[in-house]
N, C-alpha and C positions, 0 to 999 in steps of 0.2 A: 695765601688766600685762595679759596676754591669757590667756583661759581658754576652752577648748572643751569643752562637756559634751554628750555624745551619749546620749540616753535612748531605749532600745528599750521602747516602751509595751506593757504587758501588760493583760489584762482589756478588750480591744476585739475587734471582729470583724475579724481579719486581721493584717496586718503593717505597722508604721510605725515610723518613727524621728523624734524631734525633736532637732534640733541647736541648741544655745544657744551662741552665741560672746560671751563677755564681754570687753570690751576698753575700759580706761580709763573704767569706770563705765557704758558703754553696752552694750546687749544687742541681739544680732541673732538672730533665730530662723528656722529652716528646717523645715517640716512635710514630711517625705519619706515618701510612700507607696511601700513596697518590695514590696507585693503584685505578682505577676507580672501582666502585661498580659493582658487577655482580650478577644478580638476579637469581642464579641457583635454589634456592628452588621454586620460582615462576614458573620457566620453567618446573619443574618436576611435579607440580600439574596438575592433570588430565591425566598424561601419564600412560601407561600400566606398570606393574611391569617388563615387558620384556624390555621396552625402558629405564627405569630408570638407571640401571647400566651403559648402553652405554653412556647415557647423563652425568652421574656423572664422568665417566672416562675422559671426555673432560674438566673437571675443570682445569686440569694441566697435561701437558705432562710428566714432571718429576715424578709426583705422581699418574699417571693414574691408575696403578695397584692397589694401596692402595685405592683410591676412588671407583674403580670398585668392590673390594672384600668387602669394608665396606658396600657398597650399597646393594650387594647380600646378605650379612650377615644379615642386617636389614630386608630385604624382606623375607628371610627364616625363621627369627624369628617371623615376623609378621604372616606368613601363617603356622607356626608350621612344617616347613620341617625339617626331621630328616635325616642328611646325613650319608653315610657309613663312617667308620673311614678312609678308603684309600682316599676318596675324601677330607676329612679334611686335611690329611697329605700333599696331593699335593696342595691344597690351600695355606697352610702354606709355602710350598716350593717355590711357585710362589711369595708370598710376600717377603720371605727372600732373593730371588735372586734379587728383585727390591731394598731392603734395601742395599744389597752389592753394587749394581751398582750406586745407588744415593749417598752412602757415598764416593764412589771413585771419582765421579764428583765433590762433594763438597770439598774434600780435595785438589785435584789437580788443578781444575779450579778456585776455589774460595779462599780457606782458606790458603793453604801452602805458597804462595808467602809472606804473612804477616810475617812468622816465620823465613824467610831468608832476610828480609829487603828489599824485592823487591815488585813491584806493579802489575805485570801481569804474566801470564803463560809463555809468550815469554821470559821474563827476567829469569824466573825460568828454562826454557829449556836451556837457554845460560849458566847458572851458575851450574845447576844440571842436565845435559842431561841424565845421566844414570837413575836418579830417575824418571824423567818425562816419559822416554821411558818405564819404568816398569808400570807407571800409565796408560799410553796409552794401553799397552798390556792387563793390567788387566781389564780396562774398556771395551775393545773389547771382551774379553773372557766372562765377566759377561753380556754384552749385548747379546751375542749368547745364553747363558743359558736362559735369559729372554725371547727371541724370541722363543726358543724351547718349553718353558713352557706355555707361554702365547699366542702363535701364531703370535705375532709380538712384536716389542720392546716398543710400546705404545699402549694403548687402547686394552686389550687382548680380544680374540675371541674364546678361547678354552672352556670357562665356561659360564653357564647361571644358573639362579635360579634352584636349585635341583641337581647340579652337572655338571661334564664335559660333553661337547657335544658328545664326542666319546672317546673310549679307546685310551690312549697313546701308540703308537706302541713301541714295545721293542727296536727297533733300534733308536727311538727318545730318549728314556730314556738313552740308552747307550751313545748317543752323548752328553746329558747334563752331565752325570757322567765323560766322558772323557774331556770335556770342564773345568769342575770345578776341576778335578784332576790337570790339567795343571796350573789352576789359583792359586792353594794353596800356591806354592812357592813364586809367585809374591806377594801374600797377606801377607805373612809372612815377606818378605823384607820391604813392605811398613810400616807394624806395628812396626818393629824394628827401622825404621827411625823416625816415627812420635812419638813413645813412649819417645824418647831421646830429643825431642824438649823442649826448655826452654819457659815456659809460663809466661806471666805477672802475678804478683801476684795480687790475688783478692779472698777474702772470701765471699762465697755466703751469702747475707743478708737475704735471704728468702729460707732456705733449705728444702722446702716442694715440694713433687712431687706426681704425679699420673700416674700410668701405668696400662696397661691391665694385669689382674692377669693371669700369665702363669700357667696352671694346672700342668704342669711338664716341666722340662727343661727350655729353654730360648727362648723367642719370639714365643711361641706357642699360638694360638688363644683360647680365651674363651669369655663368655658373661659377665664376671665380671671385676670390677675395683679395684685396689689396692692403697691405699694412704700411704705415708711415715709414717703416725702415726700408721699403722698396721690395718687400717679399710679396710675390703673387702665389696663391695656392688654391686649389680646388675647394669649392664650397663643401663637397662631401668629406673633405679632409679637415674640417674646422676643429674637431676635437684634438687634432695633433698640435694645433696652435693656440686654441682658446680653451683655458681651464676654467671650470666652474666650481664654486665652493658654497657650502651651506653657511648661511649667516644666522646666527642664533636669535639676534634681536630684530630680524626683519622677515616678512613673508616673501621676500625676494632673494634670489641667490646673488652672489657676486662673481665677476668674470675678470680674467686676466689674459692678456695677449702676450704670450711667451714670457709669462711670470710678471708682466708689467701692467699697471693701471692704465686704461685707455678710454677713449670716448668715441662716440659715433654721433651722426647727425649732419645737420646742414653745414656747420663750421668744418667738420671733417671732410665732407664732400668738396667744399670749396677750396680747402687747403690742398687736397689731393689733385683736383682737376681744374683750377681756375684758369690755367693757360688755354684751356679749350673753349672758353667762353668768348669767342671773338665778337666784338662789337660792344662789349661791356667793360672794356678796360678802364675807363675813367672811374666807374663805380668800384671796380675791383681793387684798384690802386689804393683807394680810400679805406676799403674794408681790410685789406691785407695789412695795413699799418697797425691794426688792432687784432689781428687774427690769432694771436697767441693769448688773447684775453677770452676766458669762457663766456663772459657777457656778449661778445661780438656774435654769438650764435644768432641773435635776433636780426643783426644786419645781414648775416648770410641768408637767413630765411627770407628777408624782404627782396634780396636779389633773386632768389629761386622763384618767387612768385612772379616777377616779370619774366624771367627766363622760360619757365615752363609754359606760361601762357603763350609766349611768342613761338616756342619750339613746337608745341602741340599744334597751333594754328598753321605753321608752315608745313609740318608733316602731313596734316589732313588736307591741305590744299592740293598736295600731289596725288591724292586719292580721288579727286573730282573728275579726273579725265581717264580713269581706267576702272576696270572691274577687279577688285582685289580678291585674291584667294585667302580665305580666312579660316579654312578647316582642313584637317588631314584625317585619313583612316589610320587606325592602329588596332592592334590586338591587345587584350587585357593579359598581363603576365606577372609573374612574381618578380619582385626586385626591391631595391633600395634607392631612395632619391632624396636629395636635399635641394630645397629652393631657397636661394638668397635674393634679398630684394631690398632696395632702399626705400623703406617706409618714410612717411613724413618726418619722424623723429630719429631716423637712422636705420642701421643694419637690422634686418629681421630675418631669422632663420626658421624654416619648417623642414623637419626631418622625419621621413616616414619609411616604413617597410610594409609591402604589400604581398598577399599570397596570390596564387594562381587564379583565384576568383576576384582579385581586385579589392579584398578586404584588408584594412589596416591592422597590422599585427604589432606595430611599434610607432610611437609618435613622441616627437620632442619639438618644443617651440621655445625659441629664445628671442626675447623683444629688445628694442632699443633701450627702453628704461632700465631693464635688467642689466644691460651692458654698461650703461652710464652710472650705475649705482655707486661703484667705488670711486669713480672720477668726481661725482658730485661730493662725496665725503672729502677727499683730499683738497678739492678746491674750496670747499667751505672752511676747512682747517686753515688753509692759506689766507682766505679772506678774513677770518677771525683774527689772525695774527696781525694783519694789516690794520684792522679796525682798532685793536688794542694799542698798537704802536701810535696811531694817530690820535686816538681820543681817549686812551685809558679804558677803564671798564665802563663803557656806555652801553647798557643792555638794550636800549631802544634802537640805537644805531646798528648794533649787531643783528638784532632780529630784522630790522628793515632790509639790510643789504644781503643778509642770508636768504630771505624769502625771495628778493629779487634774483639772486643767483640761481636758485632752484627753478624759479619760473622761466629763466633764460634757457634752461635745458628742455622745457616743455615736456615734463614727465607724464607719462600715461600709466597710472597705477593698475587699472583693471588688466592691462596687457602684461604687467610685470609679475603676477603672481600665479603663473601656471605651473604648479608644483606637481610631481608625479608621486604616486604612492609606491613605496619600496616593499616588495613582497618577500617574506622569508619563509624558507621551508622548515617545518618542525618534525 
């Protein structure tokens, strides 16, 4: 018997299909990004280094800060810009505030209805009004923090290559601290609800991951990458470790770490650095019991909401009693640089070459959803096999759990389809 199930996944950013082919008890899956191709790298070529981050931030509204910061990181590395420590701390704070806000949106607007047997946020509001109201309040507060740090809630304007455009006034920092302090209790309530959710059973068929190597603490920026096998390597050497392949049936490429399928994101970060999250041990011990289950990404996201809110608040409190140095002088020069960053959905890479005038001569962008594409496929295959073993050929159950699985990864399809044009000489 052969059966083909094509599921168009809703409650995700963008357009995708999951095709599951069931034949003689075996399952094959294809994760197909149907979002139209967007030639961002080509648009960047020839642009000034000052324009590139502004353009890159327009790749996706949800991920605009991550793309902006990965872009400036790549350009600063290309031109040898050495930032003051205070500027680096505030860049990390901006990124962490964005991660908190993105994780909130993913949980409440996209993923949580699945775990209460519901289809929409409206249904969740009817059944769990107090929980949804907490989510709305938490999202509002996190957006306020993002706005204060980035200058607006999308496409930040407080930073450019070399540092922040101007000093952050003490009253602005105080507002961020006050906002995040108010958000902490809401974040804790959300975490305690999410951590008790019952997940579909699934053992990770490819438990390999890659994250940005945090020099200390959790979610702090560096120029290195760290693999689940213990390998640490420079971001600029990513092509030596991460292979990309064209996928005929999708507008996104597929990626392999040392020839193996791998994943990125909150679950990867927690598996890599959970021992550094001091004060969160009770929560972590519960999540780690399921951390080999791809569905547990939602619980890792909930923990990151609380952690990032607390961490940013504590970091900014240190700025209240000093005048931070937030910018450095530099000379425009030719070079090549890679910016690696933990975006809300996982590892993000921006790779540029610039000439002596600071114009982009080469650009390559690889996003978390592109990295996760093959892992989603192998996990969907394993999930399909489990459903068949438990229920036989139950198309409805297969579709329901496959959709839940993809939403657990929180894919962002507009980010995943930045293909380049191959030029041939005739």
